C-alpha positions in Angstrom: 0.0 0.0 0.0 1.0 3.7 0.0 0.1 6.9 1.7 -2.3 7.8 -1.1 -5.5 6.7 0.8 -4.6 9.2 3.5 -4.1 12.1 1.1 -7.2 14.3 0.7 -7.5 16.2 -2.5 -5.5 18.9 -0.8 -4.3 20.0 2.6 -6.4 22.7 4.0 -4.2 25.8 4.4 -1.1 24.0 3.0 0.4 23.6 6.4 3.5 21.5 6.9 2.2 20.1 10.2 -0.7 18.5 8.5 1.6 16.7 6.1 3.7 15.6 9.0 0.5 14.1 10.6 -0.6 12.4 7.4 2.8 10.7 6.8 3.2 9.8 10.4 -0.2 8.1 10.4 0.7 6.2 7.2 3.9 5.0 8.8 2.3 3.8 12.0 -0.6 2.2 10.1 1.9 0.3 8.0 0.7 2.0 4.8 4.4 2.9 4.4 6.9 0.1 4.9 10.1 0.5 6.8 12.8 1.6 4.4 10.3 2.6 1.7 11.4 5.5 -0.4 9.0 8.5 -0.4 8.2 10.3 -3.6 10.4 13.2 -4.5 9.5 16.6 -3.0 7.8 17.9 -6.2 5.6 14.8 -6.5 4.7 14.9 -2.8 3.8 18.5 -3.2 1.5 17.6 -6.1 -0.2 14.8 -4.1 -0.9 17.1 -1.1 -1.7 20.2 -3.2 1.0 22.3 -1.6 4.2 24.2 -2.5 7.5 22.2 -2.5 8.7 24.4 0.3 5.9 23.2 2.6 6.9 19.6 1.8 10.5 20.4 2.5 9.5 21.8 5.9 7.4 18.7 6.7 10.3 16.3 5.8 12.6 18.3 8.1 10.2 17.7 11.0 9.9 14.0 10.2 13.7 13.7 10.2 13.8 15.4 13.6 11.3 12.8 14.8 13.4 10.0 13.3 10.5 8.8 11.2 12.4 9.7 7.9 16.0 9.7 6.9 17.5 11.4 3.9 20.3 9.9 1.9 22.4 11.7 -0.6 23.6 10.5 -4.0 22.1 8.9 -7.1 20.2 6.3 -5.0 19.3 8.8 -2.3 16.1 10.3 -1.2 13.8 10.3 1.8 13.2 6.9 3.4 10.8 5.7 6.0 12.1 4.7 9.4 9.2 2.9 11.1 9.6 2.6 14.9 9.4 -0.8 16.5 6.1 0.0 18.2 3.3 2.6 18.1 3.6 5.8 20.2 1.6 4.4 23.2 2.2 7.4 25.4 0.9 9.8 22.7 -2.1 7.6 22.0 -2.9 7.5 25.7 -2.6 11.3 26.0 -4.9 11.8 23.0 -7.5 9.5 24.3 -7.4 11.2 27.7 -7.9 14.6 26.1 -11.0 13.5 24.3 -14.5 14.2 25.7 -17.0 11.4 25.9 -19.1 13.1 23.3 -16.1 13.5 21.0 -15.4 9.8 21.3 -19.0 8.9 20.6 -19.1 11.2 17.5 -15.9 9.6 16.2 -17.3 6.1 16.5 -20.7 7.2 15.1 -18.9 8.3 12.0 -16.7 5.2 11.8 -19.8 3.0 12.2 -21.5 4.7 9.2 -18.4 4.4 7.0 -17.5 0.9 8.0 -21.1 -0.4 7.6 -21.6 1.1 4.2 -18.2 -0.1 3.0 -18.9 -3.6 4.1 -22.3 -3.6 2.4 -20.9 -2.4 -0.9 -17.9 -4.8 -0.6 -20.4 -7.7 -0.4 -22.0 -6.5 -3.6 -18.8 -5.5 -5.5 -15.7 -7.1 -4.1 -13.5 -9.0 -6.6 -12.3 -12.5 -5.5 -8.7 -11.3 -4.8 -10.0 -8.6 -2.6 -12.0 -11.1 -0.5 -8.9 -13.3 -0.2 -7.0 -10.3 1.0 -9.5 -9.8 3.9 -9.0 -13.4 5.1 -5.3 -13.0 4.8 -5.4 -9.9 7.0 -7.5 -11.7 9.7 -4.8 -14.4 9.7 -2.1 -11.7 10.1 -4.0 -10.2 13.0 -4.2 -13.6 14.7 -0.5 -14.3 14.3 0.7 -10.8 15.1 3.3 -10.9 17.9 3.7 -7.2 18.6 1.3 -4.3 19.3 2.5 -2.6 16.2 1.8 -5.6 14.0 -1.7 -5.9 15.5 -2.5 -2.3 14.8 -1.3 -2.5 11.3 -3.2 -5.7 10.4 -6.3 -4.4 12.1 -6.2 -1.1 10.2 -5.4 -2.7 6.9 -8.5 -4.9 7.3 -10.8 -2.0 7.6 -9.1 -0.1 4.8 -9.2 -3.2 2.6 -13.0 -3.6 3.2 -13.4 0.0 2.0 -11.1 -0.6 -1.0 -13.2 -3.7 -1.8 -16.3 -1.5 -1.9 -14.8 0.1 -5.0 -15.5 3.6 -3.6 -12.5 5.8 -3.6 -14.2 8.3 -1.2 -15.0 5.6 1.3 -11.5 4.2 1.1 -10.0 7.6 1.7 -12.3 8.3 4.6 -11.8 4.9 6.2 -8.0 5.4 6.0 -8.3 8.8 7.7 -10.5 7.3 10.4 -8.1 4.5 11.0 -5.4 7.1 11.7 -7.7 8.4 14.5 -9.0 5.2 16.0 -6.5 2.4 15.3 -4.2 2.9 18.2 -7.1 3.5 20.6 -8.6 0.1 19.9 -5.6 -1.6 21.3 -5.4 0.3 24.6 -4.6 -1.0 27.1 -1.5 -2.5 25.5 -2.4 -6.1 26.6 -6.0 -6.7 25.8 -5.7 -10.4 26.8 -8.6 -12.7 25.9 -10.5 -10.0 24.0 -8.2 -10.5 21.0 -9.7 -13.9 20.0 -13.3 -12.5 20.0 -12.2 -9.4 18.1 -10.5 -11.5 15.4 -13.6 -13.8 15.2 -15.7 -10.7 14.5 -13.5 -9.7 11.7 -13.5 -13.2 10.2 -17.3 -13.1 10.3 -17.4 -9.8 8.4 -15.0 -11.3 5.8 -17.2 -14.4 5.5 -20.4 -12.3 5.0 -18.6 -10.3 2.3 -17.4 -13.5 0.6 -20.9 -14.9 0.6 -22.3 -11.6 -0.9 -24.6 -11.1 2.1 -24.7 -7.3 2.0 -27.1 -6.7 4.9 -25.3 -9.1 7.2 -21.9 -7.7 6.3 -23.2 -4.2 7.1 -24.7 -5.3 10.4 -21.6 -7.1 11.5 -19.3 -4.3 10.6 -21.4 -1.7 12.5 -21.6 -4.0 15.5 -17.9 -4.6 15.4 -17.0 -0.9 15.4 -19.6 0.2 18.1 -18.6 -2.7 20.3 -15.4 -0.8 21.1 -17.1 2.4 22.1 -18.3 1.3 25.6 -14.8 -0.1 26.5 -13.0 3.0 25.2 -15.4 5.3 27.0 -14.6 3.5 30.3 -10.9 3.8 29.6 -11.3 7.4 28.6 -13.0 8.1 32.0 -10.2 6.3 33.9 -7.5 8.3 32.0 -9.2 11.6 32.6 -9.6 11.0 36.3 -6.4 9.1 37.1 -4.1 9.8 34.2 -3.1 6.1 33.6 -4.5 3.0 32.0 -4.7 0.1 34.4 
């Protein structure tokens, strides 16, 4: 995959910090692989709808954060340096700073996008796209690190949207994953909840494979909203105690 699903038609205001956020999200979601070469500055500027100077500023920030390294010479360029794990402290802080209503609104939107994407995927998905969904559930089940879990989880949701053959849904799902993906796996060790979570994803893939549009939508909506109550409780604990137990 690439960062293209995370790129809106243009960055509002052409701000470098927004580009930093988009590329950072793509790295942590696994849309950009470790060591992958980014497009040259002029191409990145065209993708984001900004001036090359804005991209240059964003890349400098990413280098400072050690998420990108620049190499000189004929085979040089800007290359991704994906960290071993997600920024758990940052995710925890972000979740603590959200209000209960903000969290509910976020999941209301994600439910709508995920449900519609699953319905359309059941109607439109090509066989290879369905196989990819089952492969991603397997990846999630075999993931040995938090980062691998987050990436497989996010890619599943994005792949459902891609399988719907709606570019707008795919782009919106990718952006939503950047907001919710890390939260889903807080606390870091979710224990026995992992098996049930994976089973729900497998059921969604099965409904899509069997072209049962209404079931796929219902399962996808239930899967997303099932996380809201748990995260609302964690959000409350974070806001009152400042830690996740």
